[in-house]
C-alpha positions, -999 to +999 in steps of 0.1 A: +534+583-438+523+584-475+518+546-476+497+546-444+474+573-458+471+554-491+464+522-472+437+540-451+421+554-483+421+519-499+405+504-467+378+531-466+371+526-503+368+488-499+345+494-468+322+516-487+321+492-516+313+462-493+286+483-476+270+492-509+271+456-521+255+446-488+227+470-492+222+460-528+222+424-517+196+431-491+174+449-516+179+420-541+167+396-514+135+416-511+127+410-547+117+374-542+094+385-513+073+412-529+062+410-565+063+448-568+101+449-569+132+451-547+123+486-534+094+470-516+099+452-483+085+418-474+049+425-463+055+408-429+084+431-421+060+459-410+046+437-382+080+434-364+079+471-354+043+481-359+024+451-345-004+470-328-012+491-360-010+460-381-035+442-359-060+470-359-055+477-396-062+440-405-098+446-394-105+476-416-124+478-449-092+489-467-075+457-457-104+435-468-113+453-500-103+422-520-094+386-510-090+352-525-118+328-519-107+293-510-128+264-495-152+285-474-171+316-486-166+337-455-187+366-443-219+355-460-247+345-436-272+319-444-298+333-469-319+323-499-294+309-524-315+313-556-319+344-578-347+340-603-346+362-634-380+348-646-399+315-645-373+296-666-340+314-658-322+314-625-287+314-608-281+293-577-253+296-552-242+260-546-215+241-527-196+215-549-165+196-538-157+220-509-160+251-532-188+275-538-202+281-573-227+303-591-247+280-614-270+291-642-301+271-650-325+273-679-357+253-674-340+236-645-311+224-667-276+235-659-261+257-686-230+272-670-212+271-636-182+290-622-166+289-588-159+319-565-122+327-568-120+364-557-141+385-534-143+423-539-155+446-512-150+444-474-185+431-468-194+460-446-222+468-472-218+443-500-194+419-517-191+409-554-172+380-568-151+369-597-137+337-613-105+330-631-104+316-667-067+312-673-054+347-669-087+364-675-109+374-647-147+378-649-173+391-625-200+366-613-236+376-620-248+376-584-236+401-557-244+398-519-259+428-502-255+427-464-281+454-456-309+432-470-291+399-466-299+388-502-282+378-534-290+403-561-282+408-598-248+424-599-248+462-606-247+470-644-257+434-654-286+428-678-320+422-662-333+395-684-303+372-691-274+357-672-239+370-680-206+354-669-184+374-692-180+409-677-142+413-675-124+427-645-094+447-656-063+462-638-081+495-633-105+477-609-075+463-590-059+497-587-084+506-560-092+471-547-057+457-542-021+467-535-008+453-568-018+432-598+007+423-625-006+425-660+006+414-694-004+423-730-014+395-753-020+396-790-056+387-799-055+394-836-034+408-864-041+444-852-055+439-817-042+432-782-058+428-748-047+430-712-045+400-689-041+398-651-013+374-642-030+348-620-009+343-588+006+378-591-020+398-571-015+414-537-050+414-522-064+442-501-046+475-493-014+470-474+010+494-456+032+502-486+002+510-509-003+541-488+031+547-472+052+539-503+080+514-509+098+506-476+127+481-483+154+507-476+135+519-445+133+483-431+169+476-438+181+508-421+161+503-390+169+466-386+206+476-388+201+506-365+175+495-339+185+524-316+173+550-342+137+560-334+133+587-360+118+572-392+143+571-421+138+565-458+100+569-456+078+598-464+064+614-433+027+619-439+025+647-413+050+668-433+031+666-466+011+695-478-027+695-475-031+687-512-005+659-511-025+643-482-057+647-502-041+632-533-032+600-513-069+593-506-081+606-540-061+579-558-091+557-550-118+581-537-121+606-565-144+586-589-136+564-618-146+586-647-110+596-657-086+576-679-052+569-664-020+575-684+002+559-657-009+530-634-018+544-599+000+513-585+031+535-588+017+564-568+036+572-536+028+597-509+040+632-520+032+625-557+009+648-577-022+628-586-030+649-617+002+635-633-014+601-634-045+611-655-050+624-690-059+661-688-096+670-687-103+698-712-140+699-705-156+702-671-186+683-662-212+702-642-227+670-629-226+667-591-202+640-579-219+608-571-221+595-536-204+563-548-167+565-552-161+602-553-158+612-516-130+636-526-152+655-550-180+658-525-158+668-496-140+695-516-175+710-524-183+714-487-182+747-469-164+730-440-136+721-464-135+754-482-134+775-450-108+754-432-075+734-437-092+700-431-082+669-451-094+633-450-074+625-419-091+653-399-120+629-396-106+594-405-080+572-388-074+546-415-055+524-391-086+514-372-122+504-379-145+534-371-176+525-392-211+532-380-201+554-351-218+587-355-209+598-320-172+594-327-173+614-359-196+640-343-169+646-317-145+654-345-170+679-358-170+696-324-132+702-327-142+731-351-179+737-342-197+748-311-231+733-302-241+765-284-242+784-317-264+758-335-298+772-344-315+741-330-295+740-297-324+752-276-350+730-292-330+697-292-304+703-265-266+703-269-263+667-259-284+654-287-265+676-312-230+665-303-240+629-304-250+629-340-241+657-364-236+631-391-271+620-400-282+656-406-252+670-423-237+639-440-268+617-446-269+583-463-279+590-499-288+568-529-262+565-557-272+576-592-246+552-607-249+520-588-282+501-586-291+465-581-322+443-587-337+420-561-354+389-574-391+393-579-389+431-580-393+451-612-378+484-599-341+487-593-328+496-559-301+523-556-269+515-536-268+538-506-237+554-491-228+581-466-225+615-484-192+633-480-206+666-490-210+683-456-241+705-459-275+714-447-301+689-460-336+702-451-354+670-457-330+650-436-332+675-409-370+672-408-367+634-405-342+637-376-363+663-358-394+642-361-376+611-348-361+630-318-394+646-308-413+613-310-390+597-284 
């Protein structure tokens, strides 16, 4: 009897040990599939169980916020390919040996040329580009703006000279990719610099950037296909309101704070303030329409008087851009058109079809401007305001338009 119990104990111990080794082996196998580490699943594994979500998400701005540029420059319609700074200085977008280049000319003589290697931005409004120089990445001087179908001088670039040396650093990738491996190189006796490791970038925003590492989740459900309840993944629905907001604020709370920890390591449920150096002084400046949707939303009466978060209006798994009627219906989940002061004048149907243009109008950025060739004045980049409020001037415009129809 004693021997049989002892034998049973030994067998159970060996079984647990083998199972542990098996799981460790499975995790180790993931390491070669995802450059973020063994806790991350192979990117294609999500598709096996979430095919429909993957298909719809692959069409979103998040998914396309960065991408490698290969033979063809996709998403750019035919347009004037020359940007002239003045009579003697210009940049031309040219095809050479099946690649696209930006080429600088001075008095019609070529002085510098670099090919398109990476595109930043989904292209819904604009796309800017970069080129590799070993493990250094630099922004190209021309940016494409879809709204005017023109090449413009890239935001923040000098107006009277061509620059090919504006560095793109890992902080840029933290909001425009799922991961970018970096390395520190010595540039002098007392100085160092950061390099992006070419070939170690995960372009666009993938599932695990928002849902967290999922290797253990994938392994468990592949071994237990009958289990329908999600295991080893954070359930977004069970997070607190602030935790949900922090997930979006990782990239949508502006870029005016210094990180003390790379936000690539942020997972749902983390506290975002742990990733930034403390701010001991408060800026009274209103958040800019570009990049700080979180700051603008949290200043809104709708936000303050309710428990709404970003997902109250946005379904990030699908493309919902440029659909005011859809977003207006979400406004109606809290508001009643009957109580609107203009309900009698405009009619309830007109109100519920477009709350957005009055209460979340497209506004110019104070931070991002661009210059069109031949123009002396800079043009502001325009984006949808996320501060839900009453904008009297916008209301006048909408009223005038509706009454003229």
